[in-house]
MDTraj code that builds the backbone (N, CA, C; nanometers):
import mdtraj as md
import numpy as np

residues = "MET PHE GLN GLN SER ASN ASN PHE ASN ILE SER GLU LYS ILE LEU LYS GLN ASN GLN LEU GLU ALA LEU LYS SER LEU SER LEU LEU LEU VAL ARG GLU ILE ASN SER LEU ASP GLU ARG GLN THR THR LEU GLU LYS GLU ILE GLU SER GLU LYS SER ILE CYS LEU LEU LYS GLU LEU GLN ARG PHE GLU ALA ASN MET ILE ARG CYS ALA LEU ILE ARG SER MET GLY LYS GLN THR LYS ALA ALA LYS LEU LEU GLY LEU ASN THR THR THR LEU HIS ALA LYS ILE ARG ARG TYR LYS ILE ASP LEU THR ASP PHE".split()
xyz = np.array([
    [8.5105, 5.2312, 6.3457],
    [8.4868, 5.3743, 6.3468],
    [8.3637, 5.4077, 6.4311],
    [8.2561, 5.3293, 6.4106],
    [8.1334, 5.3519, 6.4863],
    [8.1574, 5.3323, 6.6364],
    [8.2381, 5.2309, 6.6717],
    [8.2670, 5.2022, 6.8125],
    [8.3381, 5.3211, 6.8778],
    [8.4366, 5.3807, 6.8083],
    [8.5080, 5.4961, 6.8622],
    [8.4123, 5.6129, 6.8833],
    [8.3276, 5.6367, 6.7864],
    [8.2308, 5.7459, 6.7952],
    [8.1342, 5.7228, 6.9106],
    [8.0897, 5.5996, 6.9260],
    [7.9975, 5.5651, 7.0336],
    [8.0641, 5.5833, 7.1701],
    [8.1903, 5.5389, 7.1835],
    [8.2645, 5.5559, 7.3087],
    [8.2837, 5.7035, 7.3406],
    [8.3106, 5.7828, 7.2370],
    [8.3290, 5.9266, 7.2558],
    [8.1997, 5.9896, 7.3065],
    [8.0869, 5.9509, 7.2476],
    [7.9579, 6.0057, 7.2903],
    [7.9265, 5.9688, 7.4347],
    [7.9570, 5.8447, 7.4726],
    [7.9336, 5.8010, 7.6105],
    [8.0229, 5.8795, 7.7059],
    [8.1504, 5.8946, 7.6704],
    [8.2434, 5.9705, 7.7543],
    [8.1986, 6.1153, 7.7671],
    [8.1520, 6.1710, 7.6573],
    [8.1054, 6.3098, 7.6586],
    [7.9823, 6.3247, 7.7482],
    [7.8916, 6.2286, 7.7427],
    [7.7722, 6.2325, 7.8276],
    [7.8098, 6.2227, 7.9751],
    [7.9029, 6.1330, 8.0062],
    [7.9472, 6.1169, 8.1453],
    [8.0120, 6.2452, 8.1944],
    [8.0953, 6.3056, 8.1110],
    [8.1609, 6.4310, 8.1470],
    [8.0570, 6.5398, 8.1731],
    [7.9584, 6.5501, 8.0866],
    [7.8540, 6.6514, 8.1044],
    [7.7731, 6.6256, 8.2309],
    [7.7452, 6.4979, 8.2615],
    [7.6727, 6.4650, 8.3843],
    [7.7541, 6.5045, 8.5069],
    [7.8846, 6.4761, 8.5032],
    [7.9719, 6.5125, 8.6149],
    [7.9780, 6.6636, 8.6322],
    [7.9861, 6.7351, 8.5210],
    [7.9888, 6.8810, 8.5275],
    [7.8584, 6.9347, 8.5849],
    [7.7470, 6.8766, 8.5441],
    [7.6167, 6.9191, 8.5938],
    [7.6054, 6.8947, 8.7443],
    [7.6513, 6.7794, 8.7903],
    [7.6486, 6.7492, 8.9338],
    [7.7366, 6.8469, 9.0116],
    [7.8539, 6.8784, 8.9562],
    [7.9434, 6.9741, 9.0219],
    [7.8778, 7.1117, 9.0296],
    [7.8119, 7.1529, 8.9232],
    [7.7432, 7.2822, 8.9224],
    [7.6274, 7.2848, 9.0218],
    [7.5547, 7.1741, 9.0325],
    [7.4459, 7.1661, 9.1300],
    [7.5009, 7.1810, 9.2716],
    [7.6093, 7.1090, 9.3007],
    [7.6704, 7.1167, 9.4336],
    [7.7189, 7.2577, 9.4627],
    [7.7819, 7.3183, 9.3641],
    [7.8328, 7.4538, 9.3800],
    [7.7189, 7.5520, 9.4039],
    [7.6104, 7.5377, 9.3290],
    [7.4983, 7.6305, 9.3463],
    [7.4355, 7.6152, 9.4846],
    [7.4234, 7.4917, 9.5336],
    [7.3697, 7.4708, 9.6684],
    [7.4605, 7.5326, 9.7739],
    [7.5909, 7.5173, 9.7550],
    [7.6869, 7.5747, 9.8482],
    [7.6787, 7.7269, 9.8472],
    [7.6667, 7.7847, 9.7287],
    [7.6564, 7.9301, 9.7179],
    [7.5281, 7.9818, 9.7823],
    [7.4185, 7.9115, 9.7637],
    [7.2920, 7.9525, 9.8263],
    [7.3054, 7.9489, 9.9783],
    [7.3673, 7.8432, 10.0304],
    [7.3890, 7.8344, 10.1754],
    [7.4754, 7.9491, 10.2248],
    [7.5804, 7.9791, 10.1490],
    [7.6720, 8.0861, 10.1878],
    [7.6010, 8.2213, 10.1851],
    [7.5203, 8.2447, 10.0832],
    [7.4450, 8.3705, 10.0737],
    [7.3482, 8.3829, 10.1910],
    [7.2784, 8.2753, 10.2226],
    [7.1862, 8.2778, 10.3367],
    [7.2599, 8.3065, 10.4664],
    [7.3774, 8.2471, 10.4815],
    [7.4579, 8.2697, 10.6007],
    [7.5009, 8.4161, 10.6097],
    [7.5411, 8.4724, 10.4961],
    [7.5823, 8.6130, 10.4945],
    [7.4642, 8.7049, 10.5241],
    [7.3476, 8.6726, 10.4704],
    [7.2274, 8.7520, 10.4984],
    [7.1947, 8.7503, 10.6476],
    [7.2041, 8.6316, 10.7070],
    [7.1769, 8.6196, 10.8503],
    [7.2779, 8.7003, 10.9310],
    [7.4041, 8.6928, 10.8908],
    [7.5088, 8.7653, 10.9633],
    [7.4891, 8.9155, 10.9494],
    [7.4507, 8.9610, 10.8313],
    [7.4270, 9.1037, 10.8110],
    [7.3133, 9.1513, 10.9006],
    [7.2075, 9.0729, 10.9084],
    [7.0942, 9.1077, 10.9947],
    [7.1391, 9.1166, 11.1400],
    [7.2200, 9.0208, 11.1826],
    [7.2709, 9.0210, 11.3199],
    [7.3564, 9.1440, 11.3457],
    [7.4449, 9.1762, 11.2509],
    [7.5300, 9.2940, 11.2671],
    [7.4475, 9.4218, 11.2728],
    [7.3462, 9.4311, 11.1876],
    [7.2603, 9.5497, 11.1886],
    [7.1904, 9.5646, 11.3233],
    [7.1443, 9.4539, 11.3795],
    [7.0793, 9.4581, 11.5108],
    [7.1782, 9.4997, 11.6191],
    [7.3022, 9.4495, 11.6107],
    [7.4041, 9.4857, 11.7089],
    [7.4361, 9.6342, 11.7004],
    [7.4436, 9.6854, 11.5785],
    [7.4732, 9.8276, 11.5601],
    [7.3583, 9.9120, 11.6147],
    [7.2346, 9.8719, 11.5835],
    [7.1174, 9.9456, 11.6314],
    [7.1096, 9.9461, 11.7834],
    [7.1463, 9.8362, 11.8457],
    [7.1379, 9.8271, 11.9916],
    [7.2653, 9.8780, 12.0590],
    [7.3574, 9.9275, 11.9779],
    [7.4863, 9.9783, 12.0260],
    [7.5664, 9.8721, 12.0998],
    [7.5379, 9.7477, 12.0704],
    [7.6146, 9.6374, 12.1272],
    [7.7519, 9.6377, 12.0603],
    [7.8541, 9.6073, 12.1355],
    [7.9884, 9.6112, 12.0786],
    [8.0082, 9.5000, 11.9759],
    [8.0868, 9.5304, 11.8759],
    [8.1203, 9.4340, 11.7715],
    [8.2661, 9.3954, 11.7923],
    [8.2910, 9.2667, 11.8004],
    [8.4272, 9.2187, 11.8224],
    [8.5002, 9.2115, 11.6883],
    [8.5988, 9.2982, 11.6709],
    [8.6720, 9.3044, 11.5448],
    [8.7391, 9.1714, 11.5133],
    [8.7996, 9.1075, 11.6127],
    [8.8680, 8.9807, 11.5894],
    [8.7712, 8.8747, 11.5366],
    [8.6539, 8.8641, 11.5966],
    [8.5562, 8.7654, 11.5504],
    [8.5109, 8.7947, 11.4079],
    [8.4912, 8.9215, 11.3774],
    [8.4483, 8.9583, 11.2420],
    [8.5584, 8.9295, 11.1403],
    [8.6833, 8.9548, 11.1762],
    [8.7952, 8.9239, 11.0865],
    [8.8074, 8.7735, 11.0650],
    [8.7882, 8.6964, 11.1701],
    [8.7939, 8.5509, 11.1574],
    [8.6807, 8.4992, 11.0697],
    [8.5630, 8.5561, 11.0862],
    [8.4483, 8.5166, 11.0032],
    [8.4766, 8.5504, 10.8562],
    [8.5341, 8.6686, 10.8336],
    [8.5693, 8.7104, 10.6974],
    [8.6738, 8.6162, 10.6380],
    [8.7758, 8.5829, 10.7175],
    [8.8811, 8.4934, 10.6702],
    [8.8243, 8.3553, 10.6354],
    [8.7374, 8.3029, 10.7191],
    [8.6763, 8.1723, 10.6925],
    [8.5951, 8.1769, 10.5635],
    [8.5225, 8.2857, 10.5406],
    [8.4454, 8.2995, 10.4168],
    [8.5367, 8.3095, 10.2951],
    [8.6494, 8.3779, 10.3086],
    [8.7454, 8.3871, 10.1979],
    [8.8019, 8.2489, 10.1647],
    [8.8291, 8.1700, 10.2660],
    [8.8793, 8.0339, 10.2447],
    [8.7735, 7.9510, 10.1725],
    [8.6485, 7.9620, 10.2159],
    [8.5402, 7.8891, 10.1481],
    [8.5290, 7.9309, 10.0010],
    [8.5379, 8.0599, 9.9750],
    [8.5311, 8.1091, 9.8360],
    [8.6463, 8.0543, 9.7526],
    [8.7663, 8.0521, 9.8093],
    [8.8823, 7.9984, 9.7370],
    [8.8643, 7.8493, 9.7103],
    [8.8083, 7.7772, 9.8059],
    [8.7829, 7.6343, 9.7862],
    [8.6771, 7.6122, 9.6785],
    [8.5789, 7.6997, 9.6728],
    [8.4786, 7.6908, 9.5662],
    [8.5450, 7.7148, 9.4315],
    [8.6242, 7.8210, 9.4222],
    [8.6900, 7.8546, 9.2950],
    [8.7869, 7.7465, 9.2502],
    [8.8488, 7.6785, 9.3469],
    [8.9468, 7.5748, 9.3130],
    [8.8835, 7.4364, 9.3059],
    [8.7508, 7.4310, 9.3191],
    [8.6766, 7.3045, 9.3173],
    [8.7295, 7.2069, 9.4223],
    [8.7635, 7.2605, 9.5391],
    [8.8066, 7.1790, 9.6515],
    [8.9543, 7.1452, 9.6545],
    [9.0292, 7.1896, 9.5545],
    [9.1732, 7.1605, 9.5514],
    [9.2452, 7.2585, 9.6451],
    [9.2938, 7.2042, 9.7558],
    [9.3503, 7.2886, 9.8604],
    [9.4788, 7.3588, 9.8179],
    [9.5607, 7.2932, 9.7379],
    [9.6846, 7.3561, 9.6918],
    [9.6528, 7.4788, 9.6073],
    [9.5560, 7.4645, 9.5180],
    [9.5162, 7.5770, 9.4331],
    [9.4507, 7.6871, 9.5170],
    [9.3681, 7.6485, 9.6136],
    [9.3035, 7.7465, 9.7018],
    [9.4086, 7.8256, 9.7797],
    [9.5113, 7.7561, 9.8273],
    [9.6188, 7.8237, 9.9005],
    [9.6879, 7.9263, 9.8114],
    [9.7124, 7.8903, 9.6860],
    [9.7749, 7.9844, 9.5925],
    [9.6856, 8.1049, 9.5683],
    [9.5554, 8.0813, 9.5529],
    [9.4619, 8.1925, 9.5324],
    [9.4649, 8.2907, 9.6497],
    [9.4830, 8.2369, 9.7688],
    [9.4828, 8.3191, 9.8897],
    [9.6210, 8.3736, 9.9250],
    [9.7234, 8.3272, 9.8537],
    [9.8592, 8.3703, 9.8850],
    [9.9103, 8.3101, 10.0146],
    [9.8645, 8.1885, 10.0438],
    [9.9039, 8.1201, 10.1668],
    [9.9871, 7.9969, 10.1364],
    [10.0648, 7.9558, 10.2346],
    [10.1316, 7.8273, 10.2300],
    [10.0241, 7.7207, 10.2505],
    [10.0398, 7.6065, 10.1861],
    [9.9393, 7.5004, 10.1964],
    [9.9189, 7.4556, 10.3411],
    [10.0268, 7.4443, 10.4176],
    [10.0123, 7.4021, 10.5579],
    [9.9370, 7.5074, 10.6396],
    [9.9556, 7.6339, 10.6064],
    [9.8818, 7.7406, 10.6744],
    [9.7331, 7.7286, 10.6441],
    [9.7014, 7.7025, 10.5173],
    [9.5607, 7.6848, 10.4801],
    [9.5002, 7.5662, 10.5550],
    [9.5726, 7.4544, 10.5624],
    [9.5224, 7.3362, 10.6350],
    [9.4923, 7.3717, 10.7808],
    [9.5821, 7.4469, 10.8428],
    [9.5627, 7.4859, 10.9831],
    [9.4382, 7.5735, 10.9985],
    [9.4187, 7.6650, 10.9055],
    [9.3021, 7.7536, 10.9118],
    [9.1730, 7.6757, 10.8864],
    [9.1772, 7.5798, 10.7963],
    [9.0597, 7.4963, 10.7698],
    [9.0206, 7.4213, 10.8976],
    [9.1196, 7.3680, 10.9682],
    [9.0922, 7.2988, 11.0950],
    [9.0400, 7.3973, 11.2003],
    [9.1050, 7.5137, 11.2101],
    [9.0669, 7.6126, 11.3111],
    [8.9216, 7.6569, 11.2936],
    [8.8832, 7.6811, 11.1684],
    [8.7475, 7.7294, 11.1414],
    [8.6477, 7.6163, 11.1175],
    [8.6959, 7.4926, 11.1308],
    [8.6100, 7.3738, 11.1157],
    [8.5324, 7.3775, 10.9838],
    [8.6057, 7.4026, 10.8756],
    [8.5456, 7.4069, 10.7425],
    [8.5330, 7.2643, 10.6917],
    [8.4133, 7.2263, 10.6541],
    [8.3853, 7.0907, 10.6061],
    [8.4250, 7.0803, 10.4590],
    [8.5297, 7.0053, 10.4315],
    [8.5817, 6.9937, 10.2950],
    [8.4918, 6.9108, 10.2044],
    [8.3989, 6.8366, 10.2613],
    [8.3087, 6.7582, 10.1764],
    [8.2097, 6.8477, 10.1024],
    [8.1995, 6.9737, 10.1433],
    [8.1113, 7.0685, 10.0741],
    [8.1674, 7.1123, 9.9396],
    [8.2947, 7.0866, 9.9186],
    [8.3594, 7.1377, 9.7982],
    [8.3949, 7.0241, 9.7071],
])
top = md.Topology()
chain = top.add_chain()
for i, resn in enumerate(residues, 1):
    res = top.add_residue(resn, chain, resSeq=i)
    for name in ("N", "CA", "C"):
        top.add_atom(name, md.element.get_by_symbol(name[0]), res)
traj = md.Trajectory(xyz[None], top)
């Protein structure tokens, strides 16, 4: 009985450690993403102030890449689940990940 309880406690500790590591990774990724968005907002504000043209296609692509990253975060890197969240076919998601050079090791 003691052995089972001890094994359960060890398994529970390992699970909690893994969850903590996943949360740390996720928080670092979110901080990076927020910083990237802040930088992009500053750039856009400067472009608007200088009346420099804004390329709609580039902005849509940037938005799409960020949506893919968010779906990968929510799915904890599971591409099939991320594709479902986005309403995409899995092969379409793979193509977009390659196109936008999204590093899957971040998730």
